[in-house]
KOLVO-907800 format. One record per atom (N, C-alpha, C): residue number from 1; residue in one letter; chain; atom name; y, z negated, x. Coordinates in nm, 3 decimals. Last residue first. Example, Ala and Ser with C-alpha at 12.3 -4.5 7.8 and 13.67 -1.06 7.14 Angstrom:
<site><nr>2</nr><rest>s</rest><kette>A</kette><atom>N</atom><py>-0.225</py><pz>-0.708</pz><px>1.285</px></site>
<site><nr>2</nr><rest>s</rest><kette>A</kette><atom>CA</atom><py>-0.106</py><pz>-0.714</pz><px>1.367</px></site>
<site><nr>2</nr><rest>s</rest><kette>A</kette><atom>C</atom><py>0.003</py><pz>-0.787</pz><px>1.290</px></site>
<site><nr>1</nr><rest>a</rest><kette>A</kette><atom>N</atom><py>-0.569</py><pz>-0.780</pz><px>1.319</px></site>
<site><nr>1</nr><rest>a</rest><kette>A</kette><atom>CA</atom><py>-0.450</py><pz>-0.780</pz><px>1.230</px></site>
<site><nr>1</nr><rest>a</rest><kette>A</kette><atom>C</atom><py>-0.330</py><pz>-0.780</pz><px>1.320</px></site>
//
This chain:
<site><nr>74</nr><rest>e</rest><kette>A</kette><atom>N</atom><py>10.613</py><pz>-12.137</pz><px>12.668</px></site>
<site><nr>74</nr><rest>e</rest><kette>A</kette><atom>CA</atom><py>10.664</py><pz>-12.264</pz><px>12.613</px></site>
<site><nr>74</nr><rest>e</rest><kette>A</kette><atom>C</atom><py>10.577</py><pz>-12.321</pz><px>12.506</px></site>
<site><nr>73</nr><rest>e</rest><kette>A</kette><atom>N</atom><py>10.510</py><pz>-11.887</pz><px>12.725</px></site>
<site><nr>73</nr><rest>e</rest><kette>A</kette><atom>CA</atom><py>10.466</py><pz>-12.000</pz><px>12.807</px></site>
<site><nr>73</nr><rest>e</rest><kette>A</kette><atom>C</atom><py>10.508</py><pz>-12.134</pz><px>12.749</px></site>
<site><nr>72</nr><rest>e</rest><kette>A</kette><atom>N</atom><py>10.642</py><pz>-11.706</pz><px>12.562</px></site>
<site><nr>72</nr><rest>e</rest><kette>A</kette><atom>CA</atom><py>10.501</py><pz>-11.734</pz><px>12.535</px></site>
<site><nr>72</nr><rest>e</rest><kette>A</kette><atom>C</atom><py>10.453</py><pz>-11.858</pz><px>12.608</px></site>
<site><nr>71</nr><rest>k</rest><kette>A</kette><atom>N</atom><py>10.892</py><pz>-11.679</pz><px>12.679</px></site>
<site><nr>71</nr><rest>k</rest><kette>A</kette><atom>CA</atom><py>10.884</py><pz>-11.747</pz><px>12.549</px></site>
<site><nr>71</nr><rest>k</rest><kette>A</kette><atom>C</atom><py>10.739</py><pz>-11.786</pz><px>12.518</px></site>
<site><nr>70</nr><rest>e</rest><kette>A</kette><atom>N</atom><py>10.829</py><pz>-11.527</pz><px>12.904</px></site>
<site><nr>70</nr><rest>e</rest><kette>A</kette><atom>CA</atom><py>10.875</py><pz>-11.665</pz><px>12.923</px></site>
<site><nr>70</nr><rest>e</rest><kette>A</kette><atom>C</atom><py>10.867</py><pz>-11.744</pz><px>12.793</px></site>
<site><nr>69</nr><rest>d</rest><kette>A</kette><atom>N</atom><py>10.770</py><pz>-11.276</pz><px>12.797</px></site>
<site><nr>69</nr><rest>d</rest><kette>A</kette><atom>CA</atom><py>10.663</py><pz>-11.356</pz><px>12.856</px></site>
<site><nr>69</nr><rest>d</rest><kette>A</kette><atom>C</atom><py>10.703</py><pz>-11.501</pz><px>12.875</px></site>
<site><nr>68</nr><rest>d</rest><kette>A</kette><atom>N</atom><py>10.896</py><pz>-11.178</pz><px>12.487</px></site>
<site><nr>68</nr><rest>d</rest><kette>A</kette><atom>CA</atom><py>10.932</py><pz>-11.217</pz><px>12.623</px></site>
<site><nr>68</nr><rest>d</rest><kette>A</kette><atom>C</atom><py>10.821</py><pz>-11.306</pz><px>12.678</px></site>
<site><nr>67</nr><rest>i</rest><kette>A</kette><atom>N</atom><py>10.884</py><pz>-10.909</pz><px>12.274</px></site>
<site><nr>67</nr><rest>i</rest><kette>A</kette><atom>CA</atom><py>10.814</py><pz>-11.030</pz><px>12.313</px></site>
<site><nr>67</nr><rest>i</rest><kette>A</kette><atom>C</atom><py>10.846</py><pz>-11.057</pz><px>12.459</px></site>
<site><nr>66</nr><rest>d</rest><kette>A</kette><atom>N</atom><py>10.969</py><pz>-10.684</pz><px>12.123</px></site>
<site><nr>66</nr><rest>d</rest><kette>A</kette><atom>CA</atom><py>11.066</py><pz>-10.775</pz><px>12.185</px></site>
<site><nr>66</nr><rest>d</rest><kette>A</kette><atom>C</atom><py>11.002</py><pz>-10.912</pz><px>12.215</px></site>
<site><nr>65</nr><rest>l</rest><kette>A</kette><atom>N</atom><py>10.797</py><pz>-10.494</pz><px>12.048</px></site>
<site><nr>65</nr><rest>l</rest><kette>A</kette><atom>CA</atom><py>10.806</py><pz>-10.610</pz><px>11.960</px></site>
<site><nr>65</nr><rest>l</rest><kette>A</kette><atom>C</atom><py>10.904</py><pz>-10.715</pz><px>12.011</px></site>
<site><nr>64</nr><rest>l</rest><kette>A</kette><atom>N</atom><py>10.823</py><pz>-10.318</pz><px>12.264</px></site>
<site><nr>64</nr><rest>l</rest><kette>A</kette><atom>CA</atom><py>10.855</py><pz>-10.271</pz><px>12.128</px></site>
<site><nr>64</nr><rest>l</rest><kette>A</kette><atom>C</atom><py>10.875</py><pz>-10.388</pz><px>12.031</px></site>
<site><nr>63</nr><rest>q</rest><kette>A</kette><atom>N</atom><py>10.733</py><pz>-10.479</pz><px>12.476</px></site>
<site><nr>63</nr><rest>q</rest><kette>A</kette><atom>CA</atom><py>10.871</py><pz>-10.432</pz><px>12.475</px></site>
<site><nr>63</nr><rest>q</rest><kette>A</kette><atom>C</atom><py>10.912</py><pz>-10.387</pz><px>12.335</px></site>
<site><nr>62</nr><rest>k</rest><kette>A</kette><atom>N</atom><py>10.465</py><pz>-10.518</pz><px>12.399</px></site>
<site><nr>62</nr><rest>k</rest><kette>A</kette><atom>CA</atom><py>10.553</py><pz>-10.634</pz><px>12.416</px></site>
<site><nr>62</nr><rest>k</rest><kette>A</kette><atom>C</atom><py>10.700</py><pz>-10.592</pz><px>12.412</px></site>
<site><nr>61</nr><rest>v</rest><kette>A</kette><atom>N</atom><py>10.378</py><pz>-10.251</pz><px>12.410</px></site>
<site><nr>61</nr><rest>v</rest><kette>A</kette><atom>CA</atom><py>10.382</py><pz>-10.321</pz><px>12.280</px></site>
<site><nr>61</nr><rest>v</rest><kette>A</kette><atom>C</atom><py>10.472</py><pz>-10.443</pz><px>12.289</px></site>
<site><nr>60</nr><rest>m</rest><kette>A</kette><atom>N</atom><py>10.395</py><pz>-10.208</pz><px>12.688</px></site>
<site><nr>60</nr><rest>m</rest><kette>A</kette><atom>CA</atom><py>10.473</py><pz>-10.126</pz><px>12.597</px></site>
<site><nr>60</nr><rest>m</rest><kette>A</kette><atom>C</atom><py>10.487</py><pz>-10.195</pz><px>12.461</px></site>
<site><nr>59</nr><rest>d</rest><kette>A</kette><atom>N</atom><py>10.207</py><pz>-10.393</pz><px>12.785</px></site>
<site><nr>59</nr><rest>d</rest><kette>A</kette><atom>CA</atom><py>10.348</py><pz>-10.406</pz><px>12.823</px></site>
<site><nr>59</nr><rest>d</rest><kette>A</kette><atom>C</atom><py>10.437</py><pz>-10.329</pz><px>12.727</px></site>
<site><nr>58</nr><rest>i</rest><kette>A</kette><atom>N</atom><py>9.974</py><pz>-10.281</pz><px>12.675</px></site>
<site><nr>58</nr><rest>i</rest><kette>A</kette><atom>CA</atom><py>10.014</py><pz>-10.417</pz><px>12.636</px></site>
<site><nr>58</nr><rest>i</rest><kette>A</kette><atom>C</atom><py>10.161</py><pz>-10.439</pz><px>12.668</px></site>
<site><nr>57</nr><rest>l</rest><kette>A</kette><atom>N</atom><py>9.970</py><pz>-10.035</pz><px>12.811</px></site>
<site><nr>57</nr><rest>l</rest><kette>A</kette><atom>CA</atom><py>9.982</py><pz>-10.039</pz><px>12.665</px></site>
<site><nr>57</nr><rest>l</rest><kette>A</kette><atom>C</atom><py>10.029</py><pz>-10.177</pz><px>12.617</px></site>
<site><nr>56</nr><rest>g</rest><kette>A</kette><atom>N</atom><py>9.937</py><pz>-10.121</pz><px>13.077</px></site>
<site><nr>56</nr><rest>g</rest><kette>A</kette><atom>CA</atom><py>10.056</py><pz>-10.047</pz><px>13.038</px></site>
<site><nr>56</nr><rest>g</rest><kette>A</kette><atom>C</atom><py>10.078</py><pz>-10.049</pz><px>12.887</px></site>
<site><nr>55</nr><rest>s</rest><kette>A</kette><atom>N</atom><py>9.683</py><pz>-10.238</pz><px>13.057</px></site>
<site><nr>55</nr><rest>s</rest><kette>A</kette><atom>CA</atom><py>9.797</py><pz>-10.320</pz><px>13.098</px></site>
<site><nr>55</nr><rest>s</rest><kette>A</kette><atom>C</atom><py>9.929</py><pz>-10.252</pz><px>13.058</px></site>
<site><nr>54</nr><rest>l</rest><kette>A</kette><atom>N</atom><py>9.536</py><pz>-10.008</pz><px>12.993</px></site>
<site><nr>54</nr><rest>l</rest><kette>A</kette><atom>CA</atom><py>9.541</py><pz>-10.121</pz><px>12.899</px></site>
<site><nr>54</nr><rest>l</rest><kette>A</kette><atom>C</atom><py>9.660</py><pz>-10.211</pz><px>12.930</px></site>
<site><nr>53</nr><rest>c</rest><kette>A</kette><atom>N</atom><py>9.565</py><pz>-9.858</pz><px>13.227</px></site>
<site><nr>53</nr><rest>c</rest><kette>A</kette><atom>CA</atom><py>9.624</py><pz>-9.808</pz><px>13.102</px></site>
<site><nr>53</nr><rest>c</rest><kette>A</kette><atom>C</atom><py>9.635</py><pz>-9.920</pz><px>12.999</px></site>
<site><nr>52</nr><rest>f</rest><kette>A</kette><atom>N</atom><py>9.424</py><pz>-10.031</pz><px>13.403</px></site>
<site><nr>52</nr><rest>f</rest><kette>A</kette><atom>CA</atom><py>9.562</py><pz>-9.993</pz><px>13.430</px></site>
<site><nr>52</nr><rest>f</rest><kette>A</kette><atom>C</atom><py>9.631</py><pz>-9.944</pz><px>13.303</px></site>
<site><nr>51</nr><rest>p</rest><kette>A</kette><atom>N</atom><py>9.162</py><pz>-10.060</pz><px>13.297</px></site>
<site><nr>51</nr><rest>p</rest><kette>A</kette><atom>CA</atom><py>9.250</py><pz>-10.176</pz><px>13.312</px></site>
<site><nr>51</nr><rest>p</rest><kette>A</kette><atom>C</atom><py>9.397</py><pz>-10.139</pz><px>13.332</px></site>
<site><nr>50</nr><rest>c</rest><kette>A</kette><atom>N</atom><py>9.113</py><pz>-9.792</pz><px>13.052</px></site>
<site><nr>50</nr><rest>c</rest><kette>A</kette><atom>CA</atom><py>9.087</py><pz>-9.855</pz><px>13.182</px></site>
<site><nr>50</nr><rest>c</rest><kette>A</kette><atom>C</atom><py>9.184</py><pz>-9.972</pz><px>13.198</px></site>
<site><nr>49</nr><rest>f</rest><kette>A</kette><atom>N</atom><py>9.011</py><pz>-9.774</pz><px>12.720</px></site>
<site><nr>49</nr><rest>f</rest><kette>A</kette><atom>CA</atom><py>9.125</py><pz>-9.783</pz><px>12.810</px></site>
<site><nr>49</nr><rest>f</rest><kette>A</kette><atom>C</atom><py>9.083</py><pz>-9.855</pz><px>12.938</px></site>
<site><nr>48</nr><rest>a</rest><kette>A</kette><atom>N</atom><py>8.885</py><pz>-9.571</pz><px>12.465</px></site>
<site><nr>48</nr><rest>a</rest><kette>A</kette><atom>CA</atom><py>8.852</py><pz>-9.661</pz><px>12.576</px></site>
<site><nr>48</nr><rest>a</rest><kette>A</kette><atom>C</atom><py>8.971</py><pz>-9.658</pz><px>12.671</px></site>
<site><nr>47</nr><rest>v</rest><kette>A</kette><atom>N</atom><py>8.816</py><pz>-9.502</pz><px>12.117</px></site>
<site><nr>47</nr><rest>v</rest><kette>A</kette><atom>CA</atom><py>8.902</py><pz>-9.501</pz><px>12.235</px></site>
<site><nr>47</nr><rest>v</rest><kette>A</kette><atom>C</atom><py>8.847</py><pz>-9.596</pz><px>12.340</px></site>
<site><nr>46</nr><rest>p</rest><kette>A</kette><atom>N</atom><py>8.738</py><pz>-9.316</pz><px>11.828</px></site>
<site><nr>46</nr><rest>p</rest><kette>A</kette><atom>CA</atom><py>8.688</py><pz>-9.402</pz><px>11.935</px></site>
<site><nr>46</nr><rest>p</rest><kette>A</kette><atom>C</atom><py>8.778</py><pz>-9.388</pz><px>12.058</px></site>
<site><nr>45</nr><rest>l</rest><kette>A</kette><atom>N</atom><py>8.911</py><pz>-9.312</pz><px>11.526</px></site>
<site><nr>45</nr><rest>l</rest><kette>A</kette><atom>CA</atom><py>8.905</py><pz>-9.252</pz><px>11.660</px></site>
<site><nr>45</nr><rest>l</rest><kette>A</kette><atom>C</atom><py>8.848</py><pz>-9.350</pz><px>11.762</px></site>
<site><nr>44</nr><rest>i</rest><kette>A</kette><atom>N</atom><py>8.960</py><pz>-9.422</pz><px>11.286</px></site>
<site><nr>44</nr><rest>i</rest><kette>A</kette><atom>CA</atom><py>8.828</py><pz>-9.361</pz><px>11.301</px></site>
<site><nr>44</nr><rest>i</rest><kette>A</kette><atom>C</atom><py>8.809</py><pz>-9.299</pz><px>11.439</px></site>
<site><nr>43</nr><rest>g</rest><kette>A</kette><atom>N</atom><py>9.149</py><pz>-9.677</pz><px>11.404</px></site>
<site><nr>43</nr><rest>g</rest><kette>A</kette><atom>CA</atom><py>9.114</py><pz>-9.610</pz><px>11.279</px></site>
<site><nr>43</nr><rest>g</rest><kette>A</kette><atom>C</atom><py>8.973</py><pz>-9.554</pz><px>11.292</px></site>
<site><nr>42</nr><rest>l</rest><kette>A</kette><atom>N</atom><py>9.049</py><pz>-9.688</pz><px>11.705</px></site>
<site><nr>42</nr><rest>l</rest><kette>A</kette><atom>CA</atom><py>9.181</py><pz>-9.687</pz><px>11.642</px></site>
<site><nr>42</nr><rest>l</rest><kette>A</kette><atom>C</atom><py>9.164</py><pz>-9.606</pz><px>11.514</px></site>
<site><nr>41</nr><rest>d</rest><kette>A</kette><atom>N</atom><py>8.786</py><pz>-9.879</pz><px>11.841</px></site>
<site><nr>41</nr><rest>d</rest><kette>A</kette><atom>CA</atom><py>8.828</py><pz>-9.773</pz><px>11.751</px></site>
<site><nr>41</nr><rest>d</rest><kette>A</kette><atom>C</atom><py>8.973</py><pz>-9.796</pz><px>11.708</px></site>
<site><nr>40</nr><rest>g</rest><kette>A</kette><atom>N</atom><py>8.698</py><pz>-9.940</pz><px>12.182</px></site>
<site><nr>40</nr><rest>g</rest><kette>A</kette><atom>CA</atom><py>8.690</py><pz>-9.972</pz><px>12.040</px></site>
<site><nr>40</nr><rest>g</rest><kette>A</kette><atom>C</atom><py>8.733</py><pz>-9.852</pz><px>11.959</px></site>
<site><nr>39</nr><rest>s</rest><kette>A</kette><atom>N</atom><py>8.723</py><pz>-10.103</pz><px>12.499</px></site>
<site><nr>39</nr><rest>s</rest><kette>A</kette><atom>CA</atom><py>8.690</py><pz>-9.987</pz><px>12.417</px></site>
<site><nr>39</nr><rest>s</rest><kette>A</kette><atom>C</atom><py>8.676</py><pz>-10.032</pz><px>12.273</px></site>
<site><nr>38</nr><rest>t</rest><kette>A</kette><atom>N</atom><py>8.890</py><pz>-10.198</pz><px>12.804</px></site>
<site><nr>38</nr><rest>t</rest><kette>A</kette><atom>CA</atom><py>8.839</py><pz>-10.224</pz><px>12.669</px></site>
<site><nr>38</nr><rest>t</rest><kette>A</kette><atom>C</atom><py>8.803</py><pz>-10.093</pz><px>12.602</px></site>
<site><nr>37</nr><rest>g</rest><kette>A</kette><atom>N</atom><py>8.904</py><pz>-10.361</pz><px>13.127</px></site>
<site><nr>37</nr><rest>g</rest><kette>A</kette><atom>CA</atom><py>8.938</py><pz>-10.257</pz><px>13.032</px></site>
<site><nr>37</nr><rest>g</rest><kette>A</kette><atom>C</atom><py>8.882</py><pz>-10.292</pz><px>12.895</px></site>
<site><nr>36</nr><rest>g</rest><kette>A</kette><atom>N</atom><py>8.696</py><pz>-10.426</pz><px>13.413</px></site>
<site><nr>36</nr><rest>g</rest><kette>A</kette><atom>CA</atom><py>8.772</py><pz>-10.467</pz><px>13.296</px></site>
<site><nr>36</nr><rest>g</rest><kette>A</kette><atom>C</atom><py>8.803</py><pz>-10.346</pz><px>13.209</px></site>
<site><nr>35</nr><rest>e</rest><kette>A</kette><atom>N</atom><py>8.525</py><pz>-10.380</pz><px>13.627</px></site>
<site><nr>35</nr><rest>e</rest><kette>A</kette><atom>CA</atom><py>8.668</py><pz>-10.359</pz><px>13.643</px></site>
<site><nr>35</nr><rest>e</rest><kette>A</kette><atom>C</atom><py>8.752</py><pz>-10.415</pz><px>13.529</px></site>
<site><nr>34</nr><rest>n</rest><kette>A</kette><atom>N</atom><py>8.258</py><pz>-10.440</pz><px>13.562</px></site>
<site><nr>34</nr><rest>n</rest><kette>A</kette><atom>CA</atom><py>8.310</py><pz>-10.473</pz><px>13.695</px></site>
<site><nr>34</nr><rest>n</rest><kette>A</kette><atom>C</atom><py>8.461</py><pz>-10.470</pz><px>13.703</px></site>
<site><nr>33</nr><rest>e</rest><kette>A</kette><atom>N</atom><py>8.229</py><pz>-10.369</pz><px>13.290</px></site>
<site><nr>33</nr><rest>e</rest><kette>A</kette><atom>CA</atom><py>8.170</py><pz>-10.493</pz><px>13.340</px></site>
<site><nr>33</nr><rest>e</rest><kette>A</kette><atom>C</atom><py>8.232</py><pz>-10.535</pz><px>13.473</px></site>
<site><nr>32</nr><rest>m</rest><kette>A</kette><atom>N</atom><py>8.351</py><pz>-10.118</pz><px>13.262</px></site>
<site><nr>32</nr><rest>m</rest><kette>A</kette><atom>CA</atom><py>8.411</py><pz>-10.234</pz><px>13.197</px></site>
<site><nr>32</nr><rest>m</rest><kette>A</kette><atom>C</atom><py>8.355</py><pz>-10.365</pz><px>13.250</px></site>
<site><nr>31</nr><rest>n</rest><kette>A</kette><atom>N</atom><py>8.424</py><pz>-9.885</pz><px>13.493</px></site>
<site><nr>31</nr><rest>n</rest><kette>A</kette><atom>CA</atom><py>8.313</py><pz>-9.968</pz><px>13.451</px></site>
<site><nr>31</nr><rest>n</rest><kette>A</kette><atom>C</atom><py>8.371</py><pz>-10.096</pz><px>13.392</px></site>
<site><nr>30</nr><rest>f</rest><kette>A</kette><atom>N</atom><py>8.565</py><pz>-9.555</pz><px>13.457</px></site>
<site><nr>30</nr><rest>f</rest><kette>A</kette><atom>CA</atom><py>8.572</py><pz>-9.695</pz><px>13.494</px></site>
<site><nr>30</nr><rest>f</rest><kette>A</kette><atom>C</atom><py>8.453</py><pz>-9.769</pz><px>13.438</px></site>
<site><nr>29</nr><rest>d</rest><kette>A</kette><atom>N</atom><py>8.714</py><pz>-9.241</pz><px>13.526</px></site>
<site><nr>29</nr><rest>d</rest><kette>A</kette><atom>CA</atom><py>8.594</py><pz>-9.316</pz><px>13.495</px></site>
<site><nr>29</nr><rest>d</rest><kette>A</kette><atom>C</atom><py>8.612</py><pz>-9.460</pz><px>13.539</px></site>
<site><nr>28</nr><rest>s</rest><kette>A</kette><atom>N</atom><py>9.020</py><pz>-9.120</pz><px>13.379</px></site>
<site><nr>28</nr><rest>s</rest><kette>A</kette><atom>CA</atom><py>8.944</py><pz>-9.168</pz><px>13.495</px></site>
<site><nr>28</nr><rest>s</rest><kette>A</kette><atom>C</atom><py>8.819</py><pz>-9.242</pz><px>13.445</px></site>
<site><nr>27</nr><rest>k</rest><kette>A</kette><atom>N</atom><py>9.189</py><pz>-9.034</pz><px>13.174</px></site>
<site><nr>27</nr><rest>k</rest><kette>A</kette><atom>CA</atom><py>9.065</py><pz>-8.960</pz><px>13.197</px></site>
<site><nr>27</nr><rest>k</rest><kette>A</kette><atom>C</atom><py>8.988</py><pz>-9.003</pz><px>13.323</px></site>
<site><nr>26</nr><rest>c</rest><kette>A</kette><atom>N</atom><py>9.408</py><pz>-9.166</pz><px>13.080</px></site>
<site><nr>26</nr><rest>c</rest><kette>A</kette><atom>CA</atom><py>9.419</py><pz>-9.104</pz><px>13.213</px></site>
<site><nr>26</nr><rest>c</rest><kette>A</kette><atom>C</atom><py>9.294</py><pz>-9.027</pz><px>13.254</px></site>
<site><nr>25</nr><rest>l</rest><kette>A</kette><atom>N</atom><py>9.330</py><pz>-9.224</pz><px>12.800</px></site>
<site><nr>25</nr><rest>l</rest><kette>A</kette><atom>CA</atom><py>9.463</py><pz>-9.181</pz><px>12.843</px></site>
<site><nr>25</nr><rest>l</rest><kette>A</kette><atom>C</atom><py>9.462</py><pz>-9.105</pz><px>12.975</px></site>
<site><nr>24</nr><rest>t</rest><kette>A</kette><atom>N</atom><py>9.062</py><pz>-9.293</pz><px>12.775</px></site>
<site><nr>24</nr><rest>t</rest><kette>A</kette><atom>CA</atom><py>9.119</py><pz>-9.199</pz><px>12.680</px></site>
<site><nr>24</nr><rest>t</rest><kette>A</kette><atom>C</atom><py>9.254</py><pz>-9.145</pz><px>12.727</px></site>
<site><nr>23</nr><rest>c</rest><kette>A</kette><atom>N</atom><py>8.845</py><pz>-9.313</pz><px>13.049</px></site>
<site><nr>23</nr><rest>c</rest><kette>A</kette><atom>CA</atom><py>8.965</py><pz>-9.364</pz><px>12.984</px></site>
<site><nr>23</nr><rest>c</rest><kette>A</kette><atom>C</atom><py>9.024</py><pz>-9.255</pz><px>12.895</px></site>
<site><nr>22</nr><rest>e</rest><kette>A</kette><atom>N</atom><py>8.498</py><pz>-9.299</pz><px>13.030</px></site>
<site><nr>22</nr><rest>e</rest><kette>A</kette><atom>CA</atom><py>8.620</py><pz>-9.226</pz><px>13.060</px></site>
<site><nr>22</nr><rest>e</rest><kette>A</kette><atom>C</atom><py>8.735</py><pz>-9.282</pz><px>12.980</px></site>
<site><nr>21</nr><rest>i</rest><kette>A</kette><atom>N</atom><py>8.264</py><pz>-9.510</pz><px>13.187</px></site>
<site><nr>21</nr><rest>i</rest><kette>A</kette><atom>CA</atom><py>8.332</py><pz>-9.475</pz><px>13.063</px></site>
<site><nr>21</nr><rest>i</rest><kette>A</kette><atom>C</atom><py>8.461</py><pz>-9.404</pz><px>13.102</px></site>
<site><nr>20</nr><rest>g</rest><kette>A</kette><atom>N</atom><py>7.974</py><pz>-9.433</pz><px>13.384</px></site>
<site><nr>20</nr><rest>g</rest><kette>A</kette><atom>CA</atom><py>8.108</py><pz>-9.486</pz><px>13.364</px></site>
<site><nr>20</nr><rest>g</rest><kette>A</kette><atom>C</atom><py>8.163</py><pz>-9.442</pz><px>13.229</px></site>
<site><nr>19</nr><rest>p</rest><kette>A</kette><atom>N</atom><py>7.631</py><pz>-9.519</pz><px>13.349</px></site>
<site><nr>19</nr><rest>p</rest><kette>A</kette><atom>CA</atom><py>7.737</py><pz>-9.418</pz><px>13.345</px></site>
<site><nr>19</nr><rest>p</rest><kette>A</kette><atom>C</atom><py>7.871</py><pz>-9.485</pz><px>13.320</px></site>
<site><nr>18</nr><rest>l</rest><kette>A</kette><atom>N</atom><py>7.468</py><pz>-9.720</pz><px>13.584</px></site>
<site><nr>18</nr><rest>l</rest><kette>A</kette><atom>CA</atom><py>7.520</py><pz>-9.710</pz><px>13.449</px></site>
<site><nr>18</nr><rest>l</rest><kette>A</kette><atom>C</atom><py>7.630</py><pz>-9.606</pz><px>13.447</px></site>
<site><nr>17</nr><rest>r</rest><kette>A</kette><atom>N</atom><py>7.208</py><pz>-9.613</pz><px>13.792</px></site>
<site><nr>17</nr><rest>r</rest><kette>A</kette><atom>CA</atom><py>7.349</py><pz>-9.640</pz><px>13.775</px></site>
<site><nr>17</nr><rest>r</rest><kette>A</kette><atom>C</atom><py>7.387</py><pz>-9.627</pz><px>13.629</px></site>
<site><nr>16</nr><rest>e</rest><kette>A</kette><atom>N</atom><py>6.916</py><pz>-9.745</pz><px>13.918</px></site>
<site><nr>16</nr><rest>e</rest><kette>A</kette><atom>CA</atom><py>6.973</py><pz>-9.668</pz><px>13.808</px></site>
<site><nr>16</nr><rest>e</rest><kette>A</kette><atom>C</atom><py>7.118</py><pz>-9.709</pz><px>13.790</px></site>
<site><nr>15</nr><rest>i</rest><kette>A</kette><atom>N</atom><py>6.830</py><pz>-9.708</pz><px>14.262</px></site>
<site><nr>15</nr><rest>i</rest><kette>A</kette><atom>CA</atom><py>6.866</py><pz>-9.790</pz><px>14.147</px></site>
<site><nr>15</nr><rest>i</rest><kette>A</kette><atom>C</atom><py>6.925</py><pz>-9.699</pz><px>14.040</px></site>
<site><nr>14</nr><rest>e</rest><kette>A</kette><atom>N</atom><py>6.605</py><pz>-9.687</pz><px>14.531</px></site>
<site><nr>14</nr><rest>e</rest><kette>A</kette><atom>CA</atom><py>6.676</py><pz>-9.617</pz><px>14.425</px></site>
<site><nr>14</nr><rest>e</rest><kette>A</kette><atom>C</atom><py>6.708</py><pz>-9.717</pz><px>14.314</px></site>
<site><nr>13</nr><rest>r</rest><kette>A</kette><atom>N</atom><py>6.626</py><pz>-9.764</pz><px>14.879</px></site>
<site><nr>13</nr><rest>r</rest><kette>A</kette><atom>CA</atom><py>6.574</py><pz>-9.788</pz><px>14.745</px></site>
<site><nr>13</nr><rest>r</rest><kette>A</kette><atom>C</atom><py>6.662</py><pz>-9.715</pz><px>14.646</px></site>
<site><nr>12</nr><rest>d</rest><kette>A</kette><atom>N</atom><py>6.538</py><pz>-9.787</pz><px>15.227</px></site>
<site><nr>12</nr><rest>d</rest><kette>A</kette><atom>CA</atom><py>6.615</py><pz>-9.732</pz><px>15.116</px></site>
<site><nr>12</nr><rest>d</rest><kette>A</kette><atom>C</atom><py>6.546</py><pz>-9.763</pz><px>14.984</px></site>
<site><nr>11</nr><rest>e</rest><kette>A</kette><atom>N</atom><py>6.586</py><pz>-9.935</pz><px>15.546</px></site>
<site><nr>11</nr><rest>e</rest><kette>A</kette><atom>CA</atom><py>6.510</py><pz>-9.926</pz><px>15.422</px></site>
<site><nr>11</nr><rest>e</rest><kette>A</kette><atom>C</atom><py>6.599</py><pz>-9.867</pz><px>15.313</px></site>
<site><nr>10</nr><rest>g</rest><kette>A</kette><atom>N</atom><py>6.733</py><pz>-9.982</pz><px>15.770</px></site>
<site><nr>10</nr><rest>g</rest><kette>A</kette><atom>CA</atom><py>6.699</py><pz>-9.843</pz><px>15.741</px></site>
<site><nr>10</nr><rest>g</rest><kette>A</kette><atom>C</atom><py>6.619</py><pz>-9.825</pz><px>15.615</px></site>
<site><nr>9</nr><rest>t</rest><kette>A</kette><atom>N</atom><py>6.833</py><pz>-10.228</pz><px>15.837</px></site>
<site><nr>9</nr><rest>t</rest><kette>A</kette><atom>CA</atom><py>6.688</py><pz>-10.208</pz><px>15.847</px></site>
<site><nr>9</nr><rest>t</rest><kette>A</kette><atom>C</atom><py>6.648</py><pz>-10.062</pz><px>15.827</px></site>
<site><nr>8</nr><rest>n</rest><kette>A</kette><atom>N</atom><py>7.113</py><pz>-10.200</pz><px>15.824</px></site>
<site><nr>8</nr><rest>n</rest><kette>A</kette><atom>CA</atom><py>7.052</py><pz>-10.284</pz><px>15.928</px></site>
<site><nr>8</nr><rest>n</rest><kette>A</kette><atom>C</atom><py>6.904</py><pz>-10.253</pz><px>15.947</px></site>
<site><nr>7</nr><rest>i</rest><kette>A</kette><atom>N</atom><py>7.182</py><pz>-10.047</pz><px>15.609</px></site>
<site><nr>7</nr><rest>i</rest><kette>A</kette><atom>CA</atom><py>7.217</py><pz>-9.996</pz><px>15.741</px></site>
<site><nr>7</nr><rest>i</rest><kette>A</kette><atom>C</atom><py>7.156</py><pz>-10.079</pz><px>15.854</px></site>
<site><nr>6</nr><rest>n</rest><kette>A</kette><atom>N</atom><py>6.989</py><pz>-9.961</pz><px>15.344</px></site>
<site><nr>6</nr><rest>n</rest><kette>A</kette><atom>CA</atom><py>7.028</py><pz>-10.078</pz><px>15.420</px></site>
<site><nr>6</nr><rest>n</rest><kette>A</kette><atom>C</atom><py>7.056</py><pz>-10.032</pz><px>15.563</px></site>
<site><nr>5</nr><rest>i</rest><kette>A</kette><atom>N</atom><py>7.085</py><pz>-9.739</pz><px>15.099</px></site>
<site><nr>5</nr><rest>i</rest><kette>A</kette><atom>CA</atom><py>7.020</py><pz>-9.750</pz><px>15.230</px></site>
<site><nr>5</nr><rest>i</rest><kette>A</kette><atom>C</atom><py>7.077</py><pz>-9.872</pz><px>15.301</px></site>
<site><nr>4</nr><rest>i</rest><kette>A</kette><atom>N</atom><py>7.027</py><pz>-9.637</pz><px>14.774</px></site>
<site><nr>4</nr><rest>i</rest><kette>A</kette><atom>CA</atom><py>7.092</py><pz>-9.737</pz><px>14.857</px></site>
<site><nr>4</nr><rest>i</rest><kette>A</kette><atom>C</atom><py>7.013</py><pz>-9.750</pz><px>14.986</px></site>
<site><nr>3</nr><rest>k</rest><kette>A</kette><atom>N</atom><py>7.084</py><pz>-9.384</pz><px>14.546</px></site>
<site><nr>3</nr><rest>k</rest><kette>A</kette><atom>CA</atom><py>7.003</py><pz>-9.424</pz><px>14.661</px></site>
<site><nr>3</nr><rest>k</rest><kette>A</kette><atom>C</atom><py>7.084</py><pz>-9.519</pz><px>14.746</px></site>
<site><nr>2</nr><rest>a</rest><kette>A</kette><atom>N</atom><py>7.085</py><pz>-9.382</pz><px>14.195</px></site>
<site><nr>2</nr><rest>a</rest><kette>A</kette><atom>CA</atom><py>7.161</py><pz>-9.389</pz><px>14.319</px></site>
<site><nr>2</nr><rest>a</rest><kette>A</kette><atom>C</atom><py>7.068</py><pz>-9.439</pz><px>14.428</px></site>
<site><nr>1</nr><rest>m</rest><kette>A</kette><atom>N</atom><py>7.050</py><pz>-9.196</pz><px>13.896</px></site>
<site><nr>1</nr><rest>m</rest><kette>A</kette><atom>CA</atom><py>6.991</py><pz>-9.276</pz><px>14.001</px></site>
<site><nr>1</nr><rest>m</rest><kette>A</kette><atom>C</atom><py>7.080</py><pz>-9.271</pz><px>14.124</px></site>
//
């Protein structure tokens, strides 16, 4: 639960917070609905990647496969 206080009126209310997901690589908490990222399985291993790690993984795969971003646009 999280407590929200309106600074203009002083009214407060409680809301239920969704638990964050922990990134498999950097161990930071992130919210897929608000921030992006992805989760799934690599074989039988459950994984989750925050937006920053996901971007890095995609860049690494592009370099390994010799994929040029300019070629994709054509």
